[in-house]
C-alpha positions as CSV (number, residue, x, y, z in Angstrom):
1,K,-3.0,0.8,-16.1
2,V,-5.6,-0.5,-13.6
3,L,-5.5,-0.3,-9.9
4,C,-7.8,-1.6,-7.2
5,E,-10.1,0.4,-4.9
6,R,-9.7,3.9,-6.2
7,D,-12.4,6.5,-6.3
8,D,-13.4,8.5,-9.4
9,W,-10.9,11.2,-10.3
10,Q,-10.4,14.1,-12.7
11,C,-7.4,14.1,-15.0
12,P,-5.1,17.0,-14.4
13,H,-4.2,17.2,-18.1
14,C,-7.5,17.1,-19.9
15,A,-10.0,17.5,-17.0
16,Y,-11.8,14.3,-18.0
17,Q,-13.7,12.6,-15.2
18,N,-12.4,9.1,-15.0
19,H,-14.5,6.4,-13.3
20,G,-13.1,3.5,-11.5
21,E,-9.8,1.9,-10.7
22,R,-7.3,3.5,-13.1
23,I,-4.2,5.7,-12.9
24,T,-4.1,6.3,-16.7
25,C,-6.7,8.7,-18.2
26,R,-9.1,7.1,-20.6
27,K,-9.2,10.2,-22.8
28,C,-5.6,11.5,-23.1
29,K,-3.8,8.3,-22.0
30,K,-1.5,10.1,-19.5
31,D,-0.8,8.9,-16.1
32,D,-2.0,10.7,-13.0
33,E,1.2,12.1,-11.4
34,L,-0.7,13.3,-8.4
35,Y,-1.8,9.8,-7.4
36,V,0.0,8.5,-4.4
37,V,-0.3,4.8,-3.5
38,P,-1.8,4.5,-0.1
39,D,0.4,2.9,2.6
40,E,-1.9,0.1,3.9
41,F,0.7,-1.3,6.3
42,P,1.3,0.0,9.8
43,K,4.5,1.7,10.6
44,V,7.3,-0.4,12.2
45,E,7.8,2.0,15.1
46,Q,4.1,1.7,16.1
47,L,4.3,-2.1,15.9
48,L,7.5,-2.2,18.0
49,F,5.9,0.1,20.6
50,E,2.8,-2.0,20.8
51,K,4.9,-5.2,21.3
52,V,7.0,-3.6,24.1
53,V,3.8,-2.4,25.8
54,E,2.3,-5.9,25.5
55,L,5.5,-7.4,26.9
56,L,5.5,-5.1,29.9
57,T,1.8,-5.8,30.5
58,F,2.6,-9.5,30.8
59,V,5.5,-8.7,33.2
60,V,3.2,-6.6,35.4
61,A,0.6,-9.4,35.4
62,Q,3.5,-11.9,36.3
63,D,2.8,-14.0,33.2
64,Y,6.5,-14.5,32.4
65,K,5.9,-17.3,29.8
66,A,3.7,-15.0,27.7
67,A,6.2,-12.2,28.2
68,T,9.0,-14.4,26.9
69,E,6.8,-15.4,23.8
70,T,6.1,-11.7,23.2
71,F,9.9,-11.0,23.5
72,L,10.6,-13.7,20.9
73,E,8.0,-12.2,18.5
74,L,9.6,-8.8,19.0
75,S,13.1,-10.0,18.4
76,I,12.8,-12.5,15.7
77,G,9.1,-12.4,14.6
78,H,6.8,-15.1,13.2
79,G,7.9,-15.2,9.6
80,R,10.1,-17.8,8.0
81,W,13.6,-16.6,7.3
82,K,14.4,-15.7,3.7
83,S,10.8,-16.3,2.7
84,E,9.7,-15.3,-0.7
85,I,6.3,-14.1,-1.9
86,S,5.9,-16.7,-4.6
87,C,2.4,-17.9,-3.7
88,L,0.9,-14.6,-4.8
89,A,2.6,-14.6,-8.2
90,S,0.7,-16.1,-11.1
91,S,1.7,-19.5,-12.2
92,G,5.0,-19.3,-14.0
93,G,4.5,-15.8,-15.4
94,A,5.3,-12.3,-14.2
95,P,4.4,-11.4,-10.7
96,T,1.0,-9.8,-10.2
97,R,0.4,-6.3,-8.9
98,K,-0.4,-7.8,-5.5
99,A,2.8,-9.8,-5.4
100,R,4.9,-6.8,-6.4
101,A,3.2,-4.7,-3.7
102,A,3.9,-7.4,-1.1
103,Q,7.6,-7.7,-2.2
104,D,7.9,-3.9,-2.1
105,H,6.4,-3.9,1.4
106,M,8.9,-6.6,2.5
107,R,11.8,-4.5,1.2
108,R,10.4,-1.3,3.0
109,E,9.9,-3.3,6.2
110,A,13.5,-4.7,6.0
111,A,14.8,-1.2,5.5
112,A,12.7,0.2,8.3
113,M,13.9,-2.7,10.6
114,A,17.5,-1.8,9.9
115,P,17.7,0.2,13.2
116,M,16.9,-3.0,15.0
117,D,20.2,-4.4,13.7
118,S,22.2,-1.6,15.2
119,P,24.3,-2.4,18.3
120,E,22.2,0.0,20.4
121,A,19.0,-1.8,19.6
122,K,20.6,-5.1,20.3
123,L,21.6,-3.8,23.7
124,Y,18.1,-2.6,24.4
125,M,16.7,-6.0,23.5
126,L,19.2,-7.7,25.8
127,W,18.3,-5.4,28.7
128,L,14.6,-5.9,28.1
129,K,15.1,-9.7,28.3
130,R,17.2,-9.3,31.4
131,L,14.5,-7.2,33.0
132,V,11.9,-9.9,32.4
133,T,14.2,-12.5,33.9
134,L,14.9,-10.2,36.9
135,A,11.2,-9.6,37.4
136,Q,10.6,-13.4,37.5
137,L,13.5,-13.9,40.0
138,L,12.2,-11.2,42.3
139,L,8.4,-11.8,42.0
140,P,7.8,-15.3,40.7
141,N,4.2,-16.2,39.9
142,T,2.5,-18.6,42.3
143,D,1.2,-20.5,39.2
144,P,4.2,-22.5,38.0
145,C,2.9,-22.8,34.4
146,K,3.2,-19.0,34.0
147,N,6.9,-19.0,34.9
148,V,9.8,-19.7,32.5
149,I,11.9,-22.7,33.4
150,R,15.6,-22.0,33.1
């Protein structure tokens, strides 16, 4: 089995020094059970926190149009709904390692976003949008292109 971007490692079974991007020892043909696939994707909680901070920064700067766009990114995101990672798969054959990793990431992200589907999270999102609207009503921007037209 071949991976990408792995340093040299020593087999725990036969102590053979393996070179390159493998998880199976070249000498004893056993897998390295100690190898953990690195998580190259940021955590969902961190992304949500950054989006909320960005939204509040726009509200403080009285840029309500950008705040509303950030709220939409936070609530529904940019991706197409029910999109599949078919472009990464090889033509007509089995999916490549990269396509499988992307599909696994999408499954993990969907499972991590499950708290956003809870009634409490939906209420928080509703109140966040109401706060943006209230801030625009109380302190509208003098530049009309930065306000949201209702």
